[in-house]
N, CA, C, O and the ligand as a Tripos MOL2 file, in Angstrom:
@<TRIPOS>MOLECULE
protein
  261   259    66     0     0
PROTEIN
NO_CHARGES

@<TRIPOS>ATOM
      1 N         -56.6380   -7.6980   55.2260 N.3       1 MET1
      2 CA        -56.3190   -7.5960   53.7740 C.3       1 MET1
      3 C         -55.0680   -8.4920   53.2510 C.2       1 MET1
      4 O         -53.8830   -8.3700   53.5600 O.2       1 MET1
      5 N         -55.6190   -9.3400   52.4500 N.am      2 ASN2
      6 CA        -54.2890  -10.4100   52.0860 C.3       2 ASN2
      7 C         -53.7780  -10.1190   50.7100 C.2       2 ASN2
      8 O         -54.4800  -10.4340   49.7490 O.2       2 ASN2
      9 N         -52.5540   -9.5130   50.5210 N.am      3 LYS3
     10 CA        -51.8410   -9.4120   49.3590 C.3       3 LYS3
     11 C         -51.5940  -10.6580   48.7670 C.2       3 LYS3
     12 O         -51.6450  -11.6000   49.5580 O.2       3 LYS3
     13 N         -51.3710  -10.8980   47.7420 N.am      4 ASN4
     14 CA        -50.7550  -11.9990   46.9750 C.3       4 ASN4
     15 C         -49.3890  -12.2380   47.2430 C.2       4 ASN4
     16 O         -48.5720  -11.3500   46.9960 O.2       4 ASN4
     17 N         -49.0270  -13.3440   47.7260 N.am      5 ASN5
     18 CA        -47.5580  -13.5410   48.0180 C.3       5 ASN5
     19 C         -46.8060  -13.4740   46.5600 C.2       5 ASN5
     20 O         -47.1550  -14.2280   45.6510 O.2       5 ASN5
     21 N         -45.8560  -12.6150   46.4200 N.am      6 ILE6
     22 CA        -45.1180  -12.6280   45.0880 C.3       6 ILE6
     23 C         -43.5660  -13.3510   45.5780 C.2       6 ILE6
     24 O         -42.8160  -13.0230   46.4970 O.2       6 ILE6
     25 N         -43.4440  -14.4750   44.5410 N.am      7 LEU7
     26 CA        -42.1330  -15.1480   44.9230 C.3       7 LEU7
     27 C         -41.0650  -14.2050   44.2590 C.2       7 LEU7
     28 O         -41.0350  -13.7590   43.1120 O.2       7 LEU7
     29 N         -40.1910  -14.0280   45.3180 N.am      8 ILE8
     30 CA        -38.9780  -13.3690   44.8010 C.3       8 ILE8
     31 C         -37.7800  -14.5120   44.6330 C.2       8 ILE8
     32 O         -37.3520  -15.1470   45.5970 O.2       8 ILE8
     33 N         -37.3480  -14.6660   43.4050 N.am      9 PRO9
     34 CA        -36.3570  -15.8650   43.2190 C.3       9 PRO9
     35 C         -35.1340  -15.2440   43.9790 C.2       9 PRO9
     36 O         -34.8020  -14.0680   43.8310 O.2       9 PRO9
     37 N         -34.4910  -16.1300   44.8060 N.am     10 LYS10
     38 CA        -33.0910  -15.7280   45.6200 C.3      10 LYS10
     39 C         -32.1880  -16.4640   44.6900 C.2      10 LYS10
     40 O         -32.0430  -17.6480   44.9970 O.2      10 LYS10
     41 N         -31.6160  -16.1070   43.7470 N.am     11 PRO11
     42 CA        -30.3440  -16.7680   43.1710 C.3      11 PRO11
     43 C         -29.3760  -17.1220   44.1540 C.2      11 PRO11
     44 O         -29.3690  -16.3250   45.0920 O.2      11 PRO11
     45 N         -28.6220  -17.9780   44.2440 N.am     12 LYS12
     46 CA        -27.3910  -18.2200   45.3890 C.3      12 LYS12
     47 C         -26.4020  -17.3900   44.7530 C.2      12 LYS12
     48 O         -25.9710  -17.5030   43.6050 O.2      12 LYS12
     49 N         -26.1410  -16.6700   45.4980 N.am     13 SER13
     50 CA        -24.7570  -15.8540   45.4010 C.3      13 SER13
     51 C         -23.5540  -16.3070   46.0790 C.2      13 SER13
     52 O         -23.5840  -16.7840   47.2140 O.2      13 SER13
     53 N         -22.4790  -16.1590   45.3790 N.am     14 ARG14
     54 CA        -21.3110  -16.8370   45.9050 C.3      14 ARG14
     55 C         -20.1040  -16.4180   45.3210 C.2      14 ARG14
     56 O         -20.1200  -15.8950   44.2060 O.2      14 ARG14
     57 N         -19.0010  -16.5950   45.9770 N.am     15 TYR15
     58 CA        -17.8170  -16.2390   45.1870 C.3      15 TYR15
     59 C         -17.1360  -17.1990   44.4620 C.2      15 TYR15
     60 O         -17.0110  -18.3430   44.9000 O.2      15 TYR15
     61 N         -16.6260  -16.8090   43.2680 N.am     16 LEU16
     62 CA        -16.1910  -17.5660   42.1540 C.3      16 LEU16
     63 C         -14.8360  -17.4120   41.7100 C.2      16 LEU16
     64 O         -14.4300  -16.3170   41.3230 O.2      16 LEU16
     65 N         -14.0820  -18.4670   41.7390 N.am     17 SER17
     66 CA        -12.5810  -18.4310   41.5630 C.3      17 SER17
     67 C         -12.3970  -18.5350   39.8770 C.2      17 SER17
     68 O         -12.4950  -19.6010   39.2680 O.2      17 SER17
     69 N         -12.1620  -17.4520   39.3500 N.am     18 ILE18
     70 CA        -12.0760  -17.3080   38.0330 C.3      18 ILE18
     71 C         -10.8370  -17.0970   37.4580 C.2      18 ILE18
     72 O         -10.0510  -16.2800   37.9370 O.2      18 ILE18
     73 N         -10.5230  -17.9230   36.2220 N.am     19 GLN19
     74 CA         -9.3060  -18.0710   35.5940 C.3      19 GLN19
     75 C          -9.2330  -16.9790   34.4040 C.2      19 GLN19
     76 O         -10.0700  -17.1380   33.5160 O.2      19 GLN19
     77 N          -8.5070  -16.0930   34.2950 N.am     20 CYS20
     78 CA         -8.6280  -15.2470   33.0550 C.3      20 CYS20
     79 C          -8.0920  -16.0120   31.8770 C.2      20 CYS20
     80 O          -7.0920  -16.7290   31.8950 O.2      20 CYS20
     81 N          -8.9130  -15.7610   30.8030 N.am     21 ASN21
     82 CA         -8.7490  -16.4340   29.6460 C.3      21 ASN21
     83 C          -7.0810  -15.9670   28.7920 C.2      21 ASN21
     84 O          -6.5200  -16.6370   27.9250 O.2      21 ASN21
     85 N          -6.6850  -14.8670   29.2820 N.am     22 HIS22
     86 CA         -5.6160  -14.3010   28.6170 C.3      22 HIS22
     87 C          -4.2910  -14.6960   29.1970 C.2      22 HIS22
     88 O          -3.3090  -15.0020   28.5200 O.2      22 HIS22
     89 N          -4.3480  -14.6600   30.6030 N.am     23 CYS23
     90 CA         -3.1020  -14.6910   31.1930 C.3      23 CYS23
     91 C          -3.0700  -16.1070   32.3040 C.2      23 CYS23
     92 O          -2.0130  -16.5030   32.7960 O.2      23 CYS23
     93 N          -4.1600  -16.6340   32.5260 N.am     24 ASN24
     94 CA         -4.6200  -17.5910   33.4060 C.3      24 ASN24
     95 C          -4.3370  -17.0880   34.8860 C.2      24 ASN24
     96 O          -4.3780  -17.9270   35.7860 O.2      24 ASN24
     97 N          -4.0750  -15.8650   35.1610 N.am     25 GLU25
     98 CA         -4.4060  -15.2480   36.5580 C.3      25 GLU25
     99 C          -5.6740  -15.8050   37.2530 C.2      25 GLU25
    100 O          -6.7490  -15.7990   36.6520 O.2      25 GLU25
    101 N          -5.5620  -16.2750   38.4820 N.am     26 LYS26
    102 CA         -6.8730  -16.6130   39.2110 C.3      26 LYS26
    103 C          -7.2600  -15.3230   40.0110 C.2      26 LYS26
    104 O          -6.5030  -14.6750   40.7330 O.2      26 LYS26
    105 N          -8.7400  -15.0390   39.7170 N.am     27 THR27
    106 CA         -9.2140  -14.0120   40.5640 C.3      27 THR27
    107 C         -10.6810  -14.5650   41.5360 C.2      27 THR27
    108 O         -11.5570  -15.3390   41.1500 O.2      27 THR27
    109 N         -10.5940  -14.0150   42.6050 N.am     28 VAL28
    110 CA        -11.9860  -14.4290   43.2680 C.3      28 VAL28
    111 C         -12.8400  -13.1130   43.1040 C.2      28 VAL28
    112 O         -12.5320  -11.9730   43.4510 O.2      28 VAL28
    113 N         -14.2560  -13.6580   42.3470 N.am     29 VAL29
    114 CA        -14.8140  -12.4480   42.0340 C.3      29 VAL29
    115 C         -16.2320  -12.8270   42.8120 C.2      29 VAL29
    116 O         -16.4650  -14.0180   43.0210 O.2      29 VAL29
    117 N         -17.0740  -11.9280   43.1930 N.am     30 TYR30
    118 CA        -18.5650  -12.1960   43.8850 C.3      30 TYR30
    119 C         -19.4740  -12.4200   42.5130 C.2      30 TYR30
    120 O         -19.5170  -11.6280   41.5710 O.2      30 TYR30
    121 N         -20.0630  -13.4560   42.5970 N.am     31 SER31
    122 CA        -21.0810  -13.7850   41.3650 C.3      31 SER31
    123 C         -22.1290  -12.8640   41.0720 C.2      31 SER31
    124 O         -22.7340  -12.9410   40.0030 O.2      31 SER31
    125 N         -22.4590  -11.7890   42.1380 N.am     32 HIS32
    126 CA        -23.4730  -11.1270   41.9050 C.3      32 HIS32
    127 C         -22.8640   -9.4320   41.8450 C.2      32 HIS32
    128 O         -23.5040   -8.3890   41.9800 O.2      32 HIS32
    129 N         -21.6020   -9.6100   41.6260 N.am     33 THR33
    130 CA        -20.8790   -8.2580   41.6690 C.3      33 THR33
    131 C         -21.7870   -6.9460   41.0090 C.2      33 THR33
    132 O         -22.5150   -7.1020   40.0290 O.2      33 THR33
    133 N         -21.6490   -5.8900   41.5770 N.am     34 THR34
    134 CA        -22.3200   -4.5770   40.8270 C.3      34 THR34
    135 C         -21.0250   -3.9340   40.3140 C.2      34 THR34
    136 O         -21.3320   -2.8370   39.8470 O.2      34 THR34
    137 N         -20.0290   -4.1000   40.2300 N.am     35 ALA35
    138 CA        -18.9550   -3.7730   39.4690 C.3      35 ALA35
    139 C         -18.1250   -4.5830   38.3470 C.2      35 ALA35
    140 O         -17.9760   -5.7940   38.5080 O.2      35 ALA35
    141 N         -17.6680   -4.0430   37.3930 N.am     36 ASN36
    142 CA        -16.8930   -4.9970   36.5070 C.3      36 ASN36
    143 C         -15.3610   -5.1770   37.2140 C.2      36 ASN36
    144 O         -14.5880   -4.4130   37.7910 O.2      36 ASN36
    145 N         -15.3560   -6.3560   36.9130 N.am     37 ILE37
    146 CA        -13.8830   -6.8630   37.5960 C.3      37 ILE37
    147 C         -12.9330   -7.0710   36.5590 C.2      37 ILE37
    148 O         -13.2580   -7.7890   35.6140 O.2      37 ILE37
    149 N         -11.8100   -6.5500   36.5960 N.am     38 THR38
    150 CA        -10.7550   -6.7920   35.6820 C.3      38 THR38
    151 C          -9.5370   -7.8320   36.0070 C.2      38 THR38
    152 O          -9.2350   -8.0080   37.1880 O.2      38 THR38
    153 N          -9.0400   -8.3190   35.2770 N.am     39 CYS39
    154 CA         -7.9310   -9.2810   35.7370 C.3      39 CYS39
    155 C          -6.7560   -8.1260   36.2480 C.2      39 CYS39
    156 O          -6.4990   -7.0900   35.6360 O.2      39 CYS39
    157 N          -6.1730   -8.5390   37.4090 N.am     40 LYS40
    158 CA         -5.2590   -7.7680   37.9640 C.3      40 LYS40
    159 C          -3.8680   -7.8280   37.3670 C.2      40 LYS40
    160 O          -2.9560   -7.0250   37.5610 O.2      40 LYS40
    161 N          -3.8590   -8.9360   36.5950 N.am     41 SER41
    162 CA         -2.4450   -9.1600   35.9590 C.3      41 SER41
    163 C          -2.5900   -8.5000   34.6360 C.2      41 SER41
    164 O          -1.5990   -7.8520   34.3010 O.2      41 SER41
    165 N          -3.6360   -8.5080   33.7640 N.am     42 CYS42
    166 CA         -3.4790   -8.1050   32.4460 C.3      42 CYS42
    167 C          -4.7090   -7.0270   31.8450 C.2      42 CYS42
    168 O          -4.9330   -6.5610   30.7280 O.2      42 CYS42
    169 N          -5.3650   -6.8910   33.1750 N.am     43 ASN43
    170 CA         -6.6630   -5.7030   32.9650 C.3      43 ASN43
    171 C          -7.5560   -6.1630   31.8730 C.2      43 ASN43
    172 O          -8.0550   -5.3330   31.1130 O.2      43 ASN43
    173 N          -7.7410   -7.1750   31.7710 N.am     44 GLU44
    174 CA         -8.9000   -8.0250   30.7990 C.3      44 GLU44
    175 C         -10.1520   -8.0410   31.7790 C.2      44 GLU44
    176 O         -10.1100   -8.3380   32.9730 O.2      44 GLU44
    177 N         -11.2850   -7.6600   31.0420 N.am     45 ILE45
    178 CA        -12.3690   -7.9460   32.1180 C.3      45 ILE45
    179 C         -12.9270   -9.4510   32.1840 C.2      45 ILE45
    180 O         -13.1900  -10.1380   31.1970 O.2      45 ILE45
    181 N         -13.0510   -9.8120   33.4370 N.am     46 ILE46
    182 CA        -13.1370  -11.1940   33.6930 C.3      46 ILE46
    183 C         -14.7320  -11.3390   34.0870 C.2      46 ILE46
    184 O         -15.3720  -12.3410   33.7660 O.2      46 ILE46
    185 N         -15.2960  -10.2600   34.7990 N.am     47 ALA47
    186 CA        -16.6500  -10.4910   35.0470 C.3      47 ALA47
    187 C         -17.3940   -9.0420   34.8660 C.2      47 ALA47
    188 O         -16.8360   -7.9990   35.2070 O.2      47 ALA47
    189 N         -18.6260   -9.0760   34.3310 N.am     48 LYS48
    190 CA        -19.4080   -7.7670   34.1490 C.3      48 LYS48
    191 C         -20.5240   -7.6800   34.8040 C.2      48 LYS48
    192 O         -21.3850   -8.5520   34.6850 O.2      48 LYS48
    193 N         -20.6840   -6.5870   35.6150 N.am     49 SER49
    194 CA        -22.3150   -6.3710   36.1580 C.3      49 SER49
    195 C         -23.2610   -6.6590   35.1640 C.2      49 SER49
    196 O         -23.0860   -6.3030   33.9980 O.2      49 SER49
    197 N         -24.4050   -7.3730   35.5980 N.am     50 SER50
    198 CA        -25.2540   -7.3410   34.5900 C.3      50 SER50
    199 C         -26.8920   -7.2400   35.2740 C.2      50 SER50
    200 O         -27.9380   -7.6150   34.7440 O.2      50 SER50
    201 N         -26.7040   -6.6340   36.5580 N.am     51 GLY51
    202 CA        -27.9250   -6.6460   37.3030 C.3      51 GLY51
    203 C         -28.2770   -7.7010   38.2290 C.2      51 GLY51
    204 O         -28.8660   -7.4770   39.2870 O.2      51 GLY51
    205 N         -27.8600   -9.0440   37.7740 N.am     52 GLY52
    206 CA        -28.0800   -9.9940   38.5900 C.3      52 GLY52
    207 C         -26.8340  -10.7010   38.7150 C.2      52 GLY52
    208 O         -25.8300  -10.1080   39.1100 O.2      52 GLY52
    209 N         -26.8150  -12.1470   38.3550 N.am     53 MET53
    210 CA        -25.6820  -12.7290   38.2200 C.3      53 MET53
    211 C         -24.6800  -12.2980   37.2720 C.2      53 MET53
    212 O         -24.9140  -12.5420   36.0880 O.2      53 MET53
    213 N         -23.4620  -11.6240   37.6130 N.am     54 ALA54
    214 CA        -22.7210  -11.0890   36.7800 C.3      54 ALA54
    215 C         -22.3200  -11.9940   35.4110 C.2      54 ALA54
    216 O         -22.3990  -13.2230   35.4260 O.2      54 ALA54
    217 N         -21.9720  -11.3930   34.4760 N.am     55 LYS55
    218 CA        -21.4150  -12.0330   33.3930 C.3      55 LYS55
    219 C         -19.9240  -12.4070   33.3840 C.2      55 LYS55
    220 O         -19.0210  -11.5700   33.3480 O.2      55 LYS55
    221 N         -19.7420  -13.7730   33.4200 N.am     56 ILE56
    222 CA        -18.2730  -14.1620   33.6510 C.3      56 ILE56
    223 C         -17.8510  -14.3420   32.3020 C.2      56 ILE56
    224 O         -18.5910  -14.8540   31.4610 O.2      56 ILE56
    225 N         -16.4580  -13.8620   32.0050 N.am     57 PHE57
    226 CA        -15.6890  -14.1260   30.7640 C.3      57 PHE57
    227 C         -14.6020  -14.7730   30.8470 C.2      57 PHE57
    228 O         -13.9990  -15.0060   29.8000 O.2      57 PHE57
    229 N         -14.1160  -15.1910   31.9900 N.am     58 GLY58
    230 CA        -13.0570  -16.1150   32.1950 C.3      58 GLY58
    231 C         -13.5600  -17.6830   32.4750 C.2      58 GLY58
    232 O         -14.6860  -18.0580   32.1480 O.2      58 GLY58
    233 N         -12.7990  -18.3580   32.9790 N.am     59 ASN59
    234 CA        -13.0310  -19.6660   33.1760 C.3      59 ASN59
    235 C         -13.3060  -20.1120   34.7500 C.2      59 ASN59
    236 O         -12.3940  -20.1680   35.5750 O.2      59 ASN59
    237 N         -14.3600  -20.3490   34.9780 N.am     60 ILE60
    238 CA        -14.7860  -20.5020   36.5250 C.3      60 ILE60
    239 C         -13.9840  -21.8310   37.0020 C.2      60 ILE60
    240 O         -14.3260  -22.9030   36.5020 O.2      60 ILE60
    241 N         -13.1830  -21.8070   37.7240 N.am     61 ILE61
    242 CA        -12.2930  -22.7930   38.3020 C.3      61 ILE61
    243 C         -13.1560  -23.5800   39.4130 C.2      61 ILE61
    244 O         -13.2050  -24.8090   39.4650 O.2      61 ILE61
    245 N         -13.9060  -22.6110   40.3970 N.am     62 SER62
    246 CA        -14.4980  -23.3100   41.3440 C.3      62 SER62
    247 C         -15.4690  -22.2010   42.0250 C.2      62 SER62
    248 O         -15.3780  -21.0030   41.7580 O.2      62 SER62
    249 N         -16.2370  -22.6460   42.7710 N.am     63 ALA63
    250 CA        -17.1590  -21.8470   43.5310 C.3      63 ALA63
    251 C         -16.9830  -22.1590   45.0280 C.2      63 ALA63
    252 O         -17.0710  -23.2970   45.4890 O.2      63 ALA63
    253 N         -16.7090  -20.9710   45.8010 N.am     64 LEU64
    254 CA        -16.6080  -20.6520   47.2350 C.3      64 LEU64
    255 C         -17.7050  -20.3170   47.7050 C.2      64 LEU64
    256 O         -18.4670  -19.5750   47.0850 O.2      64 LEU64
    257 N         -18.0120  -20.8750   49.0490 N.am     65 ASP65
    258 CA        -19.3190  -20.3470   49.6830 C.3      65 ASP65
    259 C         -18.8060  -19.2320   50.6660 C.2      65 ASP65
    260 O         -19.6080  -18.5930   51.3480 O.2      65 ASP65
    261 ZN         -5.2310  -11.9200   32.7300 Zn       66 ZN66
@<TRIPOS>BOND
     1     1     2 1
     2     2     3 1
     3     3     4 2
     4     3     5 am
     5     5     6 1
     6     6     7 1
     7     7     8 2
     8     7     9 am
     9     9    10 1
    10    10    11 1
    11    11    12 2
    12    11    13 am
    13    13    14 1
    14    14    15 1
    15    15    16 2
    16    15    17 am
    17    17    18 1
    18    18    19 1
    19    19    20 2
    20    19    21 am
    21    21    22 1
    22    22    23 1
    23    23    24 2
    24    23    25 am
    25    25    26 1
    26    26    27 1
    27    27    28 2
    28    27    29 am
    29    29    30 1
    30    30    31 1
    31    31    32 2
    32    31    33 am
    33    33    34 1
    34    34    35 1
    35    35    36 2
    36    35    37 am
    37    37    38 1
    38    38    39 1
    39    39    40 2
    40    39    41 am
    41    41    42 1
    42    42    43 1
    43    43    44 2
    44    43    45 am
    45    45    46 1
    46    46    47 1
    47    47    48 2
    48    47    49 am
    49    49    50 1
    50    50    51 1
    51    51    52 2
    52    51    53 am
    53    53    54 1
    54    54    55 1
    55    55    56 2
    56    55    57 am
    57    57    58 1
    58    58    59 1
    59    59    60 2
    60    59    61 am
    61    61    62 1
    62    62    63 1
    63    63    64 2
    64    63    65 am
    65    65    66 1
    66    66    67 1
    67    67    68 2
    68    67    69 am
    69    69    70 1
    70    70    71 1
    71    71    72 2
    72    71    73 am
    73    73    74 1
    74    74    75 1
    75    75    76 2
    76    75    77 am
    77    77    78 1
    78    78    79 1
    79    79    80 2
    80    79    81 am
    81    81    82 1
    82    82    83 1
    83    83    84 2
    84    83    85 am
    85    85    86 1
    86    86    87 1
    87    87    88 2
    88    87    89 am
    89    89    90 1
    90    90    91 1
    91    91    92 2
    92    91    93 am
    93    93    94 1
    94    94    95 1
    95    95    96 2
    96    95    97 am
    97    97    98 1
    98    98    99 1
    99    99   100 2
   100    99   101 am
   101   101   102 1
   102   102   103 1
   103   103   104 2
   104   103   105 am
   105   105   106 1
   106   106   107 1
   107   107   108 2
   108   107   109 am
   109   109   110 1
   110   110   111 1
   111   111   112 2
   112   111   113 am
   113   113   114 1
   114   114   115 1
   115   115   116 2
   116   115   117 am
   117   117   118 1
   118   118   119 1
   119   119   120 2
   120   119   121 am
   121   121   122 1
   122   122   123 1
   123   123   124 2
   124   123   125 am
   125   125   126 1
   126   126   127 1
   127   127   128 2
   128   127   129 am
   129   129   130 1
   130   130   131 1
   131   131   132 2
   132   131   133 am
   133   133   134 1
   134   134   135 1
   135   135   136 2
   136   135   137 am
   137   137   138 1
   138   138   139 1
   139   139   140 2
   140   139   141 am
   141   141   142 1
   142   142   143 1
   143   143   144 2
   144   143   145 am
   145   145   146 1
   146   146   147 1
   147   147   148 2
   148   147   149 am
   149   149   150 1
   150   150   151 1
   151   151   152 2
   152   151   153 am
   153   153   154 1
   154   154   155 1
   155   155   156 2
   156   155   157 am
   157   157   158 1
   158   158   159 1
   159   159   160 2
   160   159   161 am
   161   161   162 1
   162   162   163 1
   163   163   164 2
   164   163   165 am
   165   165   166 1
   166   166   167 1
   167   167   168 2
   168   167   169 am
   169   169   170 1
   170   170   171 1
   171   171   172 2
   172   171   173 am
   173   173   174 1
   174   174   175 1
   175   175   176 2
   176   175   177 am
   177   177   178 1
   178   178   179 1
   179   179   180 2
   180   179   181 am
   181   181   182 1
   182   182   183 1
   183   183   184 2
   184   183   185 am
   185   185   186 1
   186   186   187 1
   187   187   188 2
   188   187   189 am
   189   189   190 1
   190   190   191 1
   191   191   192 2
   192   191   193 am
   193   193   194 1
   194   194   195 1
   195   195   196 2
   196   195   197 am
   197   197   198 1
   198   198   199 1
   199   199   200 2
   200   199   201 am
   201   201   202 1
   202   202   203 1
   203   203   204 2
   204   203   205 am
   205   205   206 1
   206   206   207 1
   207   207   208 2
   208   207   209 am
   209   209   210 1
   210   210   211 1
   211   211   212 2
   212   211   213 am
   213   213   214 1
   214   214   215 1
   215   215   216 2
   216   215   217 am
   217   217   218 1
   218   218   219 1
   219   219   220 2
   220   219   221 am
   221   221   222 1
   222   222   223 1
   223   223   224 2
   224   223   225 am
   225   225   226 1
   226   226   227 1
   227   227   228 2
   228   227   229 am
   229   229   230 1
   230   230   231 1
   231   231   232 2
   232   231   233 am
   233   233   234 1
   234   234   235 1
   235   235   236 2
   236   235   237 am
   237   237   238 1
   238   238   239 1
   239   239   240 2
   240   239   241 am
   241   241   242 1
   242   242   243 1
   243   243   244 2
   244   243   245 am
   245   245   246 1
   246   246   247 1
   247   247   248 2
   248   247   249 am
   249   249   250 1
   250   250   251 1
   251   251   252 2
   252   251   253 am
   253   253   254 1
   254   254   255 1
   255   255   256 2
   256   255   257 am
   257   257   258 1
   258   258   259 1
   259   259   260 2
@<TRIPOS>SUBSTRUCTURE
     1 MET1         2 RESIDUE 1 A MET
     2 ASN2         6 RESIDUE 1 A ASN
     3 LYS3        10 RESIDUE 1 A LYS
     4 ASN4        14 RESIDUE 1 A ASN
     5 ASN5        18 RESIDUE 1 A ASN
     6 ILE6        22 RESIDUE 1 A ILE
     7 LEU7        26 RESIDUE 1 A LEU
     8 ILE8        30 RESIDUE 1 A ILE
     9 PRO9        34 RESIDUE 1 A PRO
    10 LYS10       38 RESIDUE 1 A LYS
    11 PRO11       42 RESIDUE 1 A PRO
    12 LYS12       46 RESIDUE 1 A LYS
    13 SER13       50 RESIDUE 1 A SER
    14 ARG14       54 RESIDUE 1 A ARG
    15 TYR15       58 RESIDUE 1 A TYR
    16 LEU16       62 RESIDUE 1 A LEU
    17 SER17       66 RESIDUE 1 A SER
    18 ILE18       70 RESIDUE 1 A ILE
    19 GLN19       74 RESIDUE 1 A GLN
    20 CYS20       78 RESIDUE 1 A CYS
    21 ASN21       82 RESIDUE 1 A ASN
    22 HIS22       86 RESIDUE 1 A HIS
    23 CYS23       90 RESIDUE 1 A CYS
    24 ASN24       94 RESIDUE 1 A ASN
    25 GLU25       98 RESIDUE 1 A GLU
    26 LYS26      102 RESIDUE 1 A LYS
    27 THR27      106 RESIDUE 1 A THR
    28 VAL28      110 RESIDUE 1 A VAL
    29 VAL29      114 RESIDUE 1 A VAL
    30 TYR30      118 RESIDUE 1 A TYR
    31 SER31      122 RESIDUE 1 A SER
    32 HIS32      126 RESIDUE 1 A HIS
    33 THR33      130 RESIDUE 1 A THR
    34 THR34      134 RESIDUE 1 A THR
    35 ALA35      138 RESIDUE 1 A ALA
    36 ASN36      142 RESIDUE 1 A ASN
    37 ILE37      146 RESIDUE 1 A ILE
    38 THR38      150 RESIDUE 1 A THR
    39 CYS39      154 RESIDUE 1 A CYS
    40 LYS40      158 RESIDUE 1 A LYS
    41 SER41      162 RESIDUE 1 A SER
    42 CYS42      166 RESIDUE 1 A CYS
    43 ASN43      170 RESIDUE 1 A ASN
    44 GLU44      174 RESIDUE 1 A GLU
    45 ILE45      178 RESIDUE 1 A ILE
    46 ILE46      182 RESIDUE 1 A ILE
    47 ALA47      186 RESIDUE 1 A ALA
    48 LYS48      190 RESIDUE 1 A LYS
    49 SER49      194 RESIDUE 1 A SER
    50 SER50      198 RESIDUE 1 A SER
    51 GLY51      202 RESIDUE 1 A GLY
    52 GLY52      206 RESIDUE 1 A GLY
    53 MET53      210 RESIDUE 1 A MET
    54 ALA54      214 RESIDUE 1 A ALA
    55 LYS55      218 RESIDUE 1 A LYS
    56 ILE56      222 RESIDUE 1 A ILE
    57 PHE57      226 RESIDUE 1 A PHE
    58 GLY58      230 RESIDUE 1 A GLY
    59 ASN59      234 RESIDUE 1 A ASN
    60 ILE60      238 RESIDUE 1 A ILE
    61 ILE61      242 RESIDUE 1 A ILE
    62 SER62      246 RESIDUE 1 A SER
    63 ALA63      250 RESIDUE 1 A ALA
    64 LEU64      254 RESIDUE 1 A LEU
    65 ASP65      258 RESIDUE 1 A ASP
    66 ZN66       261 GROUP 0 **** ****
């Protein structure tokens, strides 16, 4: 019995260096984090879990592999 192949998209996850919009502090955030990430300096939310790729509220400086 042959089941249909279901293509499961595999978005590339990586670590992102994000700069806070408020205080310019840089934080490394996992792109698919399941937790809300706050700036360690001013406590602003810089990444929010959204089930897949996190919503990024800061400035993405660079992506790390
Ligand atoms: Zn901040």
